[in-house]
C-alpha positions, -999 to +999 in steps of 0.1 A: -295+003-026-261+007-006-232+024-024-198+026-010-169+048-022-135+052-010-114+085-017-077+079-010-052+104-004-037+108-040-073+113-056-086+135-027-058+161-029-047+178-061-014+186-077+022+179-067+015+186-030-008+157-031+017+136-045+043+145-022+020+141+009+010+106-003+046+097-008+054+108+027+022+089+040+035+056+020+070+062+037+056+065+071+036+034+065+064+014+054+084+025+085+054+014+107+053-019+090+092-023+093+088-015+132+058-038+138+062-068+113+100-066+116+101-098+138+082-117+110+108-109+085+104-074+072+133-051+081+149-020+071+184-018+081+192+009+108+216+033+105+221+068+088+207+055+055+174+041+069+154+074+062+167+072+026+159+037+023+123+040+034+118+070+012+133+051-018+112+022-010+081+043-009+090+059-042+096+026-058+063+012-043+043+042-059+060+036-093+053-001-093+017+006-081+011+029-113+030+007-137+027-028-127-001-035-103-029-027-129-014-053-153-012-077-125-047-071-115-058-077-151-039-108-155-052-123-121-087-111-128-103-145-131-089-156-097-096-123-081-133-128-092-134-164-079-119-152-045-142-123-042-116-097-046-093-115-016-066-123-041-057-086-044-039-089-011-017-115-028-010-091-057-003-063-031+022-087-014+039-097-046+044-058-055+059-052-020+081-083-024+094-068-056+100-036-038+123-053-014+140-072-042+147-037-060+157-013-031+189-021-012+188-024+026+151-033+025+143-071+026+113-093+033+119-130+046+092-147+023+061-143+001+035-147+027+055-123+050+051-099+021+014-105+018+010-098+057+031-068+055+012-054+025-022-060+047-005-041+075+007-014+052-026-010+039-043-006+073-015+019+084-018+041+055-056+041+055-052+053+091-028+079+083-047+093+054-078+094+077-057+114+103-047+138+076-082+142+065-072+130+031-093+097+030-129+094+031-153+065+031-187+073+019-217+052+024-249+063+005-280+044+009-310+051-016-344+041-012-364+031-042-401+029-042 
């Protein structure tokens, strides 16, 4: 039997330092998404408030991931099961699209752009967490007689 488990940054680190580090990782991930997916429709207005915009968007994204995302995943559970979990990308895009609606100077052109940006954001934050040593993917194989 093969078992997969993933430890993200927030659960791997303890205390307030872990939360702040994960917030900064999310802000860096959003900034990378804004730079790479910007031509597709995601943009952070440049200027003196660009840093505050990205930090605010990361904070709102963290709050929505804690408060709203579990409810959305529960409501969409049948569709998520039928799609073998792929509908989670749509839920992530919906949450990111909501962040763009709530944070001034942070915008996403459309829903499918938000889904693509959420997929890129997940990849970027996974890579950043791996570079920081706060993410781990464990694969365990048990042999049963």
